[in-house]
ROVEX-778469 format. One record per residue (C-alpha): x, y, z. Coordinates in pm, 1 decimal. Layout:
% residues N
+----------+----------+----------+
:       xx :       yy :       zz :
+----------+----------+----------+
:        X :        Y :        Z :
...
+----------+----------+----------+
This chain:
% residues 148
+----------+----------+----------+
:       xx :       yy :       zz :
+----------+----------+----------+
:   5422.9 :  -1267.5 :   -180.7 :
:   5075.2 :  -1397.0 :   -265.3 :
:   4774.3 :  -1175.7 :   -193.4 :
:   4631.8 :  -1288.9 :    169.0 :
:   4329.1 :  -1077.5 :    157.4 :
:   3982.6 :  -1254.4 :    216.8 :
:   3813.6 :  -1293.6 :   -124.4 :
:   3439.5 :  -1218.2 :    -88.1 :
:   3245.2 :  -1529.0 :   -216.2 :
:   2886.1 :  -1549.0 :   -291.0 :
:   2871.1 :  -1764.0 :     31.4 :
:   3005.1 :  -1514.1 :    250.4 :
:   2783.8 :  -1241.4 :     70.0 :
:   2476.6 :  -1468.7 :    120.0 :
:   2575.5 :  -1503.8 :    491.2 :
:   2595.2 :  -1117.5 :    550.6 :
:   2312.9 :   -961.9 :    747.2 :
:   2247.8 :   -691.6 :    457.0 :
:   2201.4 :   -966.1 :    211.9 :
:   1972.4 :  -1149.1 :    468.5 :
:   1768.9 :   -832.7 :    480.8 :
:   1768.5 :   -793.2 :    104.4 :
:   1633.2 :  -1127.8 :     47.6 :
:   1332.8 :  -1060.4 :    258.3 :
:   1263.1 :   -701.9 :    117.6 :
:   1008.9 :   -824.6 :   -148.8 :
:    793.0 :  -1026.7 :     91.1 :
:    812.5 :   -734.3 :    327.2 :
:    663.3 :   -524.9 :     43.7 :
:    402.1 :   -761.2 :     18.5 :
:    337.0 :   -747.2 :    395.5 :
:    326.1 :   -355.1 :    365.8 :
:     67.0 :   -373.7 :     92.7 :
:   -161.8 :   -621.5 :    286.2 :
:   -152.5 :   -430.4 :    574.6 :
:   -188.6 :    -89.5 :    435.7 :
:   -483.3 :   -223.3 :    237.7 :
:   -674.0 :   -367.0 :    534.8 :
:   -623.0 :    -76.0 :    732.7 :
:   -761.7 :    109.3 :    436.2 :
:  -1067.4 :   -133.6 :    389.3 :
:  -1170.7 :    -31.1 :    745.9 :
:  -1263.1 :    325.8 :    629.7 :
:  -1488.7 :    180.1 :    353.6 :
:  -1628.3 :    -66.7 :    593.2 :
:  -1704.9 :    218.3 :    826.2 :
:  -1857.9 :    424.4 :    555.1 :
:  -2094.3 :    167.3 :    388.0 :
:  -2183.3 :    -78.2 :    660.1 :
:  -2113.5 :     95.4 :   1005.1 :
:  -1832.6 :   -159.6 :   1110.6 :
:  -1615.8 :   -131.0 :   1313.7 :
:  -1779.7 :    215.0 :   1413.4 :
:  -2106.9 :    323.0 :   1307.3 :
:  -2112.4 :    636.1 :   1051.3 :
:  -2401.8 :    764.4 :    849.5 :
:  -2405.9 :    612.6 :    536.9 :
:  -2297.0 :    836.2 :    237.0 :
:  -2573.6 :    944.2 :    -13.2 :
:  -2551.7 :    724.1 :   -338.8 :
:  -2306.4 :    854.2 :   -593.4 :
:  -2198.3 :   1148.0 :   -357.1 :
:  -1817.1 :   1224.9 :   -344.7 :
:  -1789.6 :   1046.9 :    -15.4 :
:  -1985.3 :    731.6 :   -160.8 :
:  -1713.6 :    724.4 :   -423.8 :
:  -1441.9 :    741.0 :   -160.6 :
:  -1595.2 :    457.8 :     34.1 :
:  -1617.1 :    246.3 :   -294.6 :
:  -1243.4 :    309.1 :   -338.3 :
:  -1141.4 :    240.0 :     23.5 :
:  -1348.4 :    -72.4 :     18.7 :
:  -1304.6 :   -227.4 :   -329.8 :
:   -949.1 :    -95.6 :   -395.9 :
:   -858.2 :   -191.2 :    -28.6 :
:   -992.0 :   -552.8 :    -94.7 :
:   -802.8 :   -568.9 :   -435.8 :
:   -508.6 :   -433.5 :   -317.1 :
:   -492.9 :   -682.3 :     -1.5 :
:   -542.3 :   -979.2 :   -234.8 :
:   -299.4 :   -852.1 :   -459.6 :
:   -553.1 :   -830.6 :   -783.4 :
:   -499.0 :   -569.0 :  -1011.3 :
:   -256.9 :   -399.3 :   -751.1 :
:    -93.0 :   -129.5 :   -955.5 :
:   -433.4 :     23.6 :  -1046.4 :
:   -572.9 :      8.5 :   -751.6 :
:   -275.2 :    171.4 :   -558.8 :
:   -282.3 :    427.8 :   -838.2 :
:   -647.9 :    515.3 :   -778.9 :
:   -614.0 :    478.7 :   -375.6 :
:   -304.5 :    722.2 :   -372.4 :
:   -491.7 :    978.3 :   -604.5 :
:   -800.1 :    953.0 :   -366.9 :
:   -601.1 :   1052.3 :    -59.2 :
:   -407.0 :   1312.0 :   -223.0 :
:   -736.9 :   1465.2 :   -336.5 :
:   -878.2 :   1411.9 :     20.4 :
:   -599.9 :   1572.8 :    173.7 :
:   -593.7 :   1883.5 :    -51.0 :
:   -966.0 :   1914.4 :     -7.5 :
:  -1037.1 :   1844.9 :    348.5 :
:   -704.6 :   1864.9 :    533.6 :
:   -497.6 :   2134.5 :    393.1 :
:   -745.1 :   2396.0 :    428.5 :
:   -734.3 :   2368.1 :    792.3 :
:   -356.8 :   2458.3 :    795.8 :
:    -21.3 :   2379.9 :    657.8 :
:     98.1 :   2128.0 :    899.0 :
:    -44.2 :   1740.0 :    859.5 :
:     -7.6 :   1698.1 :   1235.8 :
:   -228.9 :   2004.4 :   1322.1 :
:   -476.7 :   1957.8 :    999.4 :
:   -491.6 :   1585.2 :   1098.9 :
:   -383.2 :   1475.8 :    768.4 :
:    -85.9 :   1267.3 :    835.0 :
:   -287.6 :    920.2 :    775.3 :
:   -400.1 :   1081.0 :    454.0 :
:    -13.4 :   1164.3 :    340.7 :
:    102.3 :    825.4 :    434.1 :
:   -152.4 :    647.3 :    281.0 :
:   -109.2 :    850.0 :    -16.1 :
:    277.0 :    797.7 :    -36.9 :
:    253.2 :    418.3 :     27.8 :
:     12.4 :    365.7 :   -220.3 :
:    228.4 :    557.4 :   -466.7 :
:    500.7 :    330.2 :   -361.0 :
:    306.1 :     16.7 :   -413.6 :
:    200.9 :    140.1 :   -766.8 :
:    575.3 :    184.1 :   -871.4 :
:    731.1 :   -128.3 :   -714.9 :
:    428.3 :   -374.3 :   -762.3 :
:    246.1 :   -600.1 :   -526.4 :
:    566.6 :   -843.4 :   -420.3 :
:    559.4 :  -1192.9 :   -458.1 :
:    254.1 :  -1265.9 :   -223.5 :
:      1.8 :  -1158.3 :   -476.1 :
:   -247.3 :  -1295.5 :   -695.8 :
:   -110.6 :  -1069.5 :   -968.4 :
:    228.7 :  -1249.0 :   -904.7 :
:     33.0 :  -1586.6 :   -959.7 :
:   -155.6 :  -1486.2 :  -1262.9 :
:    158.5 :  -1347.2 :  -1432.4 :
:    386.0 :  -1642.5 :  -1358.5 :
:    140.6 :  -1863.9 :  -1495.2 :
:     85.0 :  -1675.8 :  -1794.5 :
:    466.7 :  -1675.7 :  -1851.7 :
:    481.0 :  -2053.3 :  -1863.8 :
+----------+----------+----------+
């Protein structure tokens, strides 16, 4: 008796919901990178330019000045997808340092010490450092043109 079980074909696999989700995963990595970077840029803008909320400008070459430089400059680079891995690595490190210097001494739990955003940024940027910027990035365009 012939085997009547349904054979899985490429077209059937491509039509499955999981395959559809996997197809969009690299693009969502780019969206995650862009959104996290733009939200991070706000911190640098606020410290350097008083937008969207006025803050006292940090003293030149102070620790907060370097943090604002990383937040603004690194955020712009990451949003564009240019030097993404290096920017994400530095930004992840900044958030780890910021968490342990300013939030952790206030208590163990990030919810109570108001360090949730720092922890999330740290791990999002660490993931982008490891995964790369995704297809919608200047890095992808530059590397694609150099390979051809």
